C-alpha positions in Angstrom: 32.8 31.9 11.1 31.0 31.4 14.4 27.4 32.1 13.4 24.9 29.4 14.3 22.6 27.5 12.0 19.9 25.2 13.3 17.4 22.6 12.4 14.3 24.0 10.9 11.8 23.7 13.7 9.7 20.5 13.6 7.0 18.9 15.7 7.1 15.3 17.0 3.5 13.9 16.8 4.0 10.3 17.9 6.7 7.7 18.6 6.3 4.0 18.2 8.3 0.9 18.7 7.3 -0.9 15.6 5.5 -0.4 12.3 5.0 -2.1 9.0 4.0 0.3 6.2 4.9 2.2 3.2 4.4 5.6 4.8 1.5 7.8 3.6 3.9 10.5 2.3 5.7 8.0 0.1 2.4 6.6 -1.2 1.0 10.1 -1.7 3.7 11.0 -4.2 3.1 7.6 -5.8 6.7 6.4 -5.5 5.8 2.7 -5.4 4.4 3.1 -8.9 7.8 3.8 -10.4 9.8 1.2 -8.4 9.5 -1.2 -11.3 11.6 1.3 -13.3 13.9 2.3 -10.5 14.4 2.1 -6.7 17.3 4.5 -6.7 20.1 2.0 -7.1 23.5 3.5 -7.8 22.4 6.9 -6.6 24.3 8.3 -3.6 22.6 11.0 -1.5 24.5 13.2 1.0 22.3 13.9 4.0 23.6 17.0 5.8 21.8 16.8 9.2 22.3 15.6 12.8 23.8 12.3 11.7 22.1 9.0 11.6 21.3 6.4 14.3 21.8 2.7 13.9 18.5 1.4 12.5 17.6 -1.8 10.8 15.7 0.0 8.0 18.8 2.1 7.1 21.7 -0.1 8.0 22.2 -1.6 4.5 21.9 1.7 2.6 24.5 3.7 4.5 27.8 3.8 2.7 29.7 5.9 5.3 29.9 9.5 6.5 31.8 12.1 8.5 31.2 14.2 11.6 31.9 17.9 11.4 30.5 18.8 14.8 31.9 18.8 18.3 29.8 15.8 19.3 31.9 12.8 20.4 34.8 15.1 21.0 34.9 16.0 17.4 35.7 12.5 16.2 35.2 12.7 12.5 34.5 9.0 12.2 31.5 9.0 14.5 28.4 10.4 12.8 25.8 9.0 15.2 22.5 10.9 15.6 21.6 11.8 19.1 18.7 14.1 18.1 16.5 12.0 15.8 15.9 14.5 13.0 18.7 13.2 10.7 17.5 9.6 11.1 14.0 10.6 10.3 15.1 12.5 7.1 17.3 9.5 6.0 14.4 7.1 6.4 12.1 9.1 4.2 14.8 9.2 1.5 16.0 5.6 1.4 14.7 3.3 4.1 14.9 -0.3 2.8 11.7 -1.7 1.4 11.7 -5.3 2.7 8.2 -5.8 4.1 9.3 -4.9 7.7 9.4 -1.4 9.1 9.0 1.4 6.6 10.1 2.1 3.1 11.7 5.3 1.8 11.0 7.0 -1.6 14.2 5.5 -3.1 14.7 2.3 -1.1 17.8 1.2 -2.9 19.6 4.5 -2.9 22.8 4.9 -0.9 23.2 7.4 1.9 26.3 9.3 2.8 25.7 10.7 6.4 27.3 14.1 6.8 26.8 15.3 10.4 26.8 19.0 10.4 24.5 19.7 13.4 25.0 18.5 16.9 22.8 16.7 19.4 20.9 19.9 20.1 20.2 20.5 16.4 22.6 23.5 16.1 25.9 24.1 14.4 28.3 26.5 12.8 28.0 27.7 9.2 31.6 26.5 8.8 30.4 22.9 9.5 27.7 23.2 6.8 30.2 24.5 4.3 32.7 21.8 5.1 29.9 19.2 4.8 29.0 20.4 1.3 32.6 20.4 0.2 33.0 16.9 1.6 29.9 15.7 -0.3 31.2 17.2 -3.5 34.6 15.5 -3.0 32.8 12.2 -2.5 31.0 12.8 -5.9 27.5 12.3 -4.5 24.5 12.5 -6.9 22.5 14.9 -4.7 22.6 16.8 -1.4 19.7 17.0 1.1 19.6 19.8 3.8 16.6 20.2 6.1 18.3 23.0 8.1 18.5 26.8 7.9 19.0 30.1 9.5 18.0 33.8 9.0 21.4 34.9 7.7 22.5 35.0 4.0 26.1 33.8 4.4 28.2 34.4 1.2 30.5 31.5 1.9 27.6 29.1 2.2 26.1 30.5 -1.0 29.4 30.0 -2.8 29.7 26.4 -1.6 26.2 25.6 -2.9 26.9 27.3 -6.3 30.0 25.3 -6.6 28.1 22.0 -6.0 25.3 22.9 -8.4 27.1 24.7 -11.3 30.5 23.1 -11.3 29.6 19.6 -10.2 26.0 19.2 -11.4 24.8 18.2 -7.9 21.2 19.1 -7.1 20.9 20.6 -3.6 17.5 20.1 -2.0 16.5 22.3 1.0 13.5 22.7 3.2 11.9 26.1 2.7 11.4 26.7 6.4 8.7 26.7 9.0 8.2 30.4 9.8 5.1 30.7 7.6 1.9 32.4 8.8 -0.6 31.0 6.3 -0.6 34.2 4.3 1.1 34.1 0.9 1.3 37.9 0.8 3.9 37.8 3.5 7.4 36.7 2.8 9.5 34.5 5.1 13.1 33.7 4.1 15.5 31.1 5.5 18.9 30.1 4.2 20.0 28.1 2.4 16.4 27.3 1.3 15.9 30.8 -0.2 18.9 30.7 -2.5 17.9 30.5 -6.2 20.4 27.7 -6.8 18.8 25.2 -4.4 15.5 23.2 -4.9 13.4 24.8 -2.2 10.6 22.5 -0.8 7.5 23.7 0.9 5.0 21.5 2.8 1.4 20.3 2.3 -0.7 18.0 4.4 -2.0 14.6 3.2 -5.3 16.3 2.1 -3.4 18.6 -0.3 -3.8 21.7 1.8 -0.9 24.0 2.2 0.7 23.8 5.6 0.3 27.1 7.4 3.9 26.8 8.8 5.5 26.5 5.4 7.5 29.6 4.3 6.1 31.5 1.3 8.4 33.4 -1.0 9.4 33.5 -4.7 12.1 30.9 -4.3 9.8 28.0 -3.4 10.1 25.4 -6.2 7.5 22.8 -5.3 5.8 21.1 -2.4 5.6 17.6 -0.9 4.0 16.0 2.2 5.2 17.5 5.4 2.6 16.6 7.9 2.0 13.3 9.7 5.2 11.9 8.2 6.3 8.5 9.7 9.9 7.5 9.4 12.9 6.0 11.2 13.9 7.4 14.6 16.3 6.9 17.5 16.8 3.6 19.4 15.4 1.6 16.4 12.0 3.2 16.8 9.8 5.2 14.5 8.2 8.6 14.8 5.6 10.8 13.1 6.8 14.4 12.5 5.6 17.6 11.0 7.6 20.2 9.1 9.2 21.3 5.8 12.1 19.2 7.0 9.9 16.2 6.4 8.8 17.5 2.9 12.3 18.0 1.5 13.5 14.4 1.7 10.5 13.3 -0.4 12.0 15.4 -3.1 15.5 14.2 -2.6 14.4 10.6 -2.9 12.3 11.5 -5.9 15.4 13.0 -7.6 17.2 9.7 -7.1 14.5 7.8 -8.9 14.2 10.4 -11.6 18.0 10.6 -12.2 18.2 6.8 -12.5 15.3 6.6 -14.9 16.2 9.5 -17.1 20.0 8.8 -17.3 19.0 5.5 -18.8 16.5 7.1 -21.1 19.0 9.6 -22.4 22.0 7.3 -22.3 24.1 9.9 -20.4 24.3 11.8 -17.2 21.9 14.6 -17.1 23.0 18.0 -15.9 21.6 19.6 -12.7 19.4 21.9 -14.9 18.1 19.0 -16.9 17.3 17.0 -13.7 15.5 20.0 -12.3 13.4 20.2 -15.5 12.6 16.5 -15.2 11.5 17.0 -11.6 9.2 20.0 -12.4 7.7 18.0 -15.3 6.4 15.7 -12.6 4.5 18.4 -10.6 0.8 19.1 -10.5 -0.5 22.6 -9.5 -2.8 22.7 -6.5 -4.3 26.1 -7.0 -2.3 28.0 -4.3 -0.1 31.0 -4.9 3.3 30.1 -6.5 4.9 31.7 -3.5 3.4 28.9 -1.4 3.5 25.9 -3.8 6.0 26.9 -6.5 5.2 24.7 -9.4 3.0 22.4 -7.4 3.2 19.0 -5.7 5.4 16.2 -6.9 3.6 13.3 -8.6 6.2 10.8 -9.7 4.3 8.7 -12.4 2.8 11.8 -14.1 4.7 11.3 -17.4 3.6 7.7 -17.5 0.0 8.7 -17.0 0.3 11.3 -19.8 1.8 8.7 -22.1 -1.0 6.3 -21.4 -3.5 8.9 -22.4 -1.7 9.4 -25.7 -1.6 5.7 -26.3 -5.3 5.5 -25.8 -5.7 8.2 -28.4 -3.3 6.3 -30.6 -0.9 9.2 -30.7 2.8 8.5 -30.6 5.0 11.0 -28.9 8.3 11.4 -30.7 10.2 12.1 -27.5 8.1 11.9 -24.3 11.0 12.9 -22.0 11.3 16.3 -23.7 7.6 17.3 -23.7 
């Protein structure tokens, strides 16, 4: 299988040597408001991308990885990022929150770096499939893929269905950046358009839909995808635009939600149950469902609802199921 898959196009807005912030995207979805309940500890996320560079904000959260590309002569043990995209995605998911640099959505989650795209941001579908299979073998909690292509490859679809249905591993994918700002038109990219994945579109920090974000019936929800600052090459930081930047906000959110809800329920939730818990934490923005799906992620939403009921002196019998 020699077909090529690529990074979903993205735009580099700015690079910087240093920063000290909880990025606006992380604050936008109110992740810090749930860190008292969970920071994603004991959740392992497979990041299928261009690898990851050595960066102080990520070093403590990377548990290992594997290279499936031809970079470094195909050495499977070297999963270094020479592109920057994978490092940026990893930082949004789980950069350490220590008051220096940036913080990710789930700052204590663990990252399994699965390099399936080379330094040019391209790769073979076989690499992606092998990467998914490897992540499943490692028993990760979720998979993040900010990549795509125009072809519906049955073998890729089967690998995703195996991860989701047989192993209860949520697969989060960027919806794609071929959008034209018109919800009446349909833009499809794979794997983001498979029904089994959680397809993430982009909005800006003013809650406007991003014109570049794909619109179709498979979009599940949206997250910030413009002016997103995260970790980058050479220990630096960069601000990027794209649905590639929106998807890791959702992956990190799932790590927090799974940790919180597994404790609430006293068991491991299924993929379908986790998806339901994720969608319960969305707020519609008023755009077409083809653009925003169920709406934008708002992590403390259930806590806000419970507070309203407490003020009305109404006790919910089971707040996690309403």
